[in-house]
Each structure stands twice: as structure tokens, then as C-alpha cells.
C-alpha positions as CSV (number, residue, x, y, z in Angstrom):
1,M,0.0,0.0,0.0
2,R,3.1,2.2,0.0
3,H,2.4,5.7,-1.4
4,R,-1.3,4.8,-1.8
5,I,-2.7,4.3,1.7
6,E,-0.8,5.0,5.0
7,A,-1.7,2.0,7.2
8,G,-2.4,3.1,10.8
9,E,-2.9,6.7,9.6
10,D,-5.5,7.0,6.8
11,P,-9.1,5.9,7.1
12,Y,-9.5,2.9,4.8
13,V,-11.3,-0.5,4.4
14,V,-10.1,-3.9,3.6
15,F,-12.4,-6.4,1.9
16,V,-12.6,-9.6,-0.2
17,A,-13.3,-9.4,-3.9
18,D,-12.8,-11.7,-6.9
19,A,-10.1,-10.7,-9.3
20,P,-10.5,-11.5,-13.0
21,D,-9.0,-14.9,-12.5
22,G,-11.9,-15.7,-10.1
23,R,-10.0,-16.3,-6.8
24,G,-10.8,-14.3,-3.7
25,D,-8.1,-11.8,-2.7
26,L,-7.8,-9.0,-0.1
27,W,-8.1,-5.4,-1.4
28,A,-7.8,-2.0,0.3
29,M,-9.5,1.3,-0.5
30,H,-9.8,4.7,1.2
31,T,-13.2,5.1,2.9
32,G,-14.0,7.9,0.5
33,G,-13.5,5.8,-2.5
34,G,-10.9,5.8,-5.3
35,E,-8.6,3.2,-6.7
36,S,-8.3,-0.1,-4.8
37,V,-5.0,-1.7,-3.8
38,Q,-4.5,-5.5,-4.0
39,L,-3.0,-6.9,-0.8
40,T,-2.8,-10.6,-1.5
41,F,-1.8,-12.5,-4.7
42,S,-1.8,-16.1,-3.5
43,L,-3.6,-18.9,-5.4
44,P,-5.4,-20.1,-2.2
45,A,-8.4,-17.9,-1.5
46,E,-8.4,-15.4,1.4
47,S,-11.5,-14.5,3.5
48,R,-12.8,-13.0,6.7
49,P,-10.3,-10.1,7.1
50,A,-10.2,-8.1,10.4
51,L,-8.1,-5.0,10.8
52,S,-6.3,-4.5,14.1
53,P,-7.3,-1.5,16.3
54,D,-4.1,0.3,15.2
55,G,-4.9,-0.2,11.5
56,D,-1.5,-1.7,10.6
57,V,-2.1,-5.4,10.8
58,I,-4.7,-7.5,9.1
59,A,-5.9,-10.9,10.3
60,F,-7.6,-13.2,7.9
61,L,-8.2,-16.8,6.8
62,R,-6.4,-18.5,3.9
63,A,-7.3,-21.8,2.3
64,R,-4.8,-24.5,2.6
65,S,-4.5,-24.8,-1.2
66,S,-6.5,-23.7,-4.3
67,A,-8.1,-27.1,-4.3
68,D,-8.9,-27.2,-0.5
69,T,-11.0,-24.3,0.7
70,V,-12.4,-26.1,3.7
71,H,-9.3,-26.5,5.8
72,R,-8.4,-22.8,6.3
73,R,-5.6,-21.4,8.4
74,V,-5.2,-18.1,10.3
75,W,-2.8,-15.6,9.0
76,L,-1.5,-12.1,9.9
77,M,-0.1,-9.5,7.5
78,N,1.9,-6.5,8.7
79,L,0.6,-3.8,6.4
80,L,3.7,-1.6,7.0
81,N,6.2,-4.0,5.5
82,G,4.1,-6.8,3.9
83,A,5.4,-9.6,6.2
84,E,3.0,-12.5,6.7
85,R,2.8,-15.0,9.6
86,E,0.6,-18.1,10.1
87,M,-1.0,-18.4,13.6
88,E,-1.0,-22.0,14.7
89,L,-4.0,-23.5,16.5
90,P,-3.8,-26.7,18.6
91,E,-4.4,-30.1,17.1
92,G,-8.2,-30.7,17.1
93,A,-9.1,-27.1,17.6
94,G,-11.5,-27.3,14.6
95,A,-11.6,-25.4,11.3
96,P,-11.3,-21.6,11.7
97,T,-14.4,-19.8,10.4
98,E,-13.9,-16.2,11.6
99,V,-11.3,-13.9,13.3
100,A,-11.7,-10.8,15.4
101,W,-9.4,-8.6,17.6
102,R,-9.6,-8.3,21.4
103,G,-7.7,-5.1,22.0
104,R,-4.3,-4.5,20.4
105,G,-2.5,-7.6,21.4
106,A,-5.0,-10.5,21.2
107,L,-6.8,-12.4,18.5
108,L,-10.1,-14.3,18.8
109,V,-10.5,-17.2,16.4
110,R,-13.9,-18.8,16.0
111,T,-13.7,-22.4,14.9
112,S,-16.0,-25.3,14.2
113,D,-15.2,-26.5,17.7
114,G,-15.4,-23.3,19.8
115,T,-13.5,-20.0,20.2
116,W,-9.8,-19.6,20.9
117,L,-7.7,-16.7,22.1
118,L,-4.2,-16.1,20.7
119,D,-1.6,-13.6,21.6
120,A,-0.5,-11.5,18.6
121,P,3.1,-10.9,17.7
122,P,5.6,-10.1,19.0
123,A,4.3,-11.9,22.1
124,P,4.7,-15.7,21.9
125,S,1.4,-17.3,20.7
126,E,-0.1,-19.6,23.3
127,P,-3.6,-20.5,22.1
128,R,-6.2,-21.1,24.8
129,R,-9.8,-22.0,24.5
130,V,-12.3,-19.3,25.6
131,A,-14.1,-20.4,28.7
132,P,-17.9,-20.7,28.7
133,A,-18.1,-17.8,31.2
134,E,-16.3,-15.5,28.6
135,A,-18.2,-16.8,25.6
136,S,-20.8,-13.9,25.4
137,R,-18.0,-11.3,25.5
138,A,-16.0,-13.2,22.9
139,D,-19.1,-13.5,20.6
140,S,-19.7,-9.7,20.8
141,A,-16.3,-9.2,19.1
142,F,-17.6,-10.8,16.0
143,A,-20.7,-8.7,15.8
144,V,-21.3,-5.2,14.3
145,H,-22.6,-2.9,17.1
146,V,-23.7,0.7,17.2
147,G,-23.7,3.1,20.1
148,D,-21.3,3.7,23.0
149,P,-22.2,1.9,25.0
150,P,-23.7,-0.4,22.4
151,F,-27.4,-0.2,22.1
152,G,-28.0,-2.2,18.9
153,R,-26.5,-5.0,16.8
154,I,-26.6,-4.9,12.9
155,T,-27.5,-8.2,11.3
156,A,-29.2,-9.6,8.2
157,C,-33.0,-9.3,8.4
158,A,-34.8,-12.6,9.1
159,D,-36.6,-12.4,5.7
160,G,-33.3,-11.8,3.9
161,A,-34.4,-8.3,2.9
162,G,-31.4,-6.2,3.7
163,L,-30.0,-5.3,7.1
164,C,-31.8,-4.7,10.5
165,V,-31.0,-3.3,13.9
166,V,-31.7,-5.5,16.9
167,D,-31.8,-3.5,20.2
168,G,-31.1,-4.7,23.7
169,A,-34.7,-5.7,24.2
170,G,-34.7,-7.9,21.1
171,Q,-36.8,-5.4,19.0
172,V,-36.0,-5.5,15.3
173,S,-36.1,-2.5,12.9
174,S,-35.2,-2.2,9.3
175,L,-31.9,-0.3,8.6
176,A,-31.1,-0.8,4.9
177,P,-33.5,-2.9,2.7
178,G,-30.9,-3.2,0.0
179,G,-27.8,-3.5,2.3
180,R,-25.5,-6.4,3.0
181,D,-22.1,-7.1,4.6
182,P,-22.3,-4.6,7.5
183,V,-19.1,-3.2,8.9
184,A,-18.5,-1.1,12.1
185,F,-17.8,2.6,11.5
186,G,-17.5,4.0,14.9
187,A,-20.2,4.3,17.6
188,D,-22.7,6.4,15.6
189,S,-22.4,5.0,12.1
190,V,-22.5,1.7,10.2
191,G,-21.1,0.8,6.8
192,Y,-22.6,-1.7,4.3
193,L,-22.5,-2.6,0.7
194,E,-25.4,-1.5,-1.5
195,G,-25.1,-2.5,-5.1
196,S,-21.6,-1.4,-6.1
197,E,-21.3,1.2,-3.4
198,L,-19.9,1.3,0.1
199,V,-22.5,3.3,2.1
200,V,-21.6,4.8,5.5
201,R,-24.8,5.8,7.3
202,P,-25.2,7.6,10.6
203,I,-27.5,6.0,13.1
204,G,-29.7,9.0,13.6
205,P,-29.8,12.4,11.8
206,G,-27.3,13.1,9.0
207,R,-26.6,12.1,5.4
208,A,-25.1,8.9,4.2
209,R,-21.8,8.9,2.4
210,R,-21.2,6.7,-0.6
211,A,-18.0,5.4,-2.2
212,R,-18.2,3.5,-5.5
213,L,-16.1,0.3,-5.7
214,P,-13.9,-0.2,-8.8
215,T,-15.8,-1.9,-11.6
216,R,-13.0,-4.4,-12.2
217,L,-13.7,-6.1,-8.9
218,E,-16.5,-8.7,-8.6
219,N,-18.5,-9.9,-5.6
220,A,-17.0,-7.5,-3.0
221,R,-17.8,-8.7,0.5
222,E,-16.6,-9.1,4.1
223,F,-15.5,-5.5,4.9
224,T,-13.4,-4.4,7.8
225,A,-12.6,-0.7,8.5
226,F,-10.0,1.5,10.2
227,L,-11.2,5.0,10.7
228,G,-7.9,6.7,10.8
229,R,-5.6,8.1,13.5
230,R,-7.2,11.1,15.2
231,A,-5.2,14.3,15.5
232,G,-3.3,14.3,18.7
233,Q,-3.9,10.6,19.3
234,D,-1.1,9.1,21.5
235,E,1.2,6.6,20.0
236,P,0.7,3.1,21.3
């Protein structure tokens, strides 16, 4: 992304899209739109990206091979230098299905056999299963919430007609009839894909912002966002 997007500084999104050869790769784009940057070029498909809170590391799943898309592995990519590292899970941990960050230094991995917590580099990775008492907190890391503290969760509507908001009492209201693939955009906004545009909509008054995706990409999906480093923000 050098000279295109400053990881850890600029506001940007990472997402999965199909290149002309048909495989799923990771791409990055400024939240305001513009030309996309291809991040991965491997033959095995990538999926489920999750940007770190500092916006300079991306966690994702990668298929074992181009012929085996079931047995995926957990990978990290340092977006400042392009270095990649596979994160090992214990034998019998199950197939990874999703990743999420818990703070700056820990990674949650949901598998077919539960959820695991891994320490992110440079700390030694010692995977440990998430205890039942911590399961609800871990599950919230994989969801898209709005509000601070959160008052609603964004999810696909039960009838498949777009996106809905589920509040703390379980009440459901429509958010975007044509939306899909929601992504957190701070406490007061939510992003989602509508047609070929990334829409960022405030929860409450205000106008939605729209950024058109490049036409050369197909089947864009699975967005994750970094909203940029605020002026005066302390260094980690």
C-alpha cells in the first residue's frame, strides 16, 4: 500500500473481492473511494479479514490450497512491511471460520469447535480455549454494534431483505432494505454494501456517504474498517 494508503494513519477499508482470475483476494481502499490496492496474490483464497485496532495489521483466513477451501488457516499480515505469519492452532481445535481482535494484542478465532484466544506478535502465541463464562464477551467481538455503550446490533434481516438493527430488548427494525455485509464505522455510524457502493450511514440524523467500488472487482464482501488516527492521538 506504500504511497497509496498509509496504514495506521489513513481511514480505509479492507475487503474480499474476486479478481479477473476468479479467486478471492484481499483489497484495500480509502473510505472515501478511489482506486483499490490489491494486498494478496496467493492462489489459495483469502476470507474474513479483520483490521487491528491500530490499523496496521490484518488478520484473515487463507485456504490450505487452491483445491482445498475447507481447511483454512489463520494468517496475519503486517501492512507496513508486507510480512506474513501463520498463527497456529492446537491439534483438534477445529476449522477456523472467523477472526476478530480483542484489543491491540490478542486475536479471537472462532472455529467449528469453539472459540480460541491467541496472543498477537511479538508476544509468543499460546492458544487457549475461551471459557464458557467468557463466551458472550467473545461473541460480541464478531458482531457489528452501534452506540457507545452499544445499544444495537446490525444483522441480516430474518426475511433476507437487507439489514436490520436489533436493540437490547430484542426489538428489530429495518436499517437498509438493500444492504449487505455490514461493517462497524465507529459508535454512531455503520457501513454496508449496497449494489456497487460502500455506504456509511449515521444511526440518527445526517446524510449517508457513498463510495463506489472499482468496476474491475467482482463480488465484493466481508468488509473491515480502520477510521484513521485522530489528530493528537497518543502513540501506542
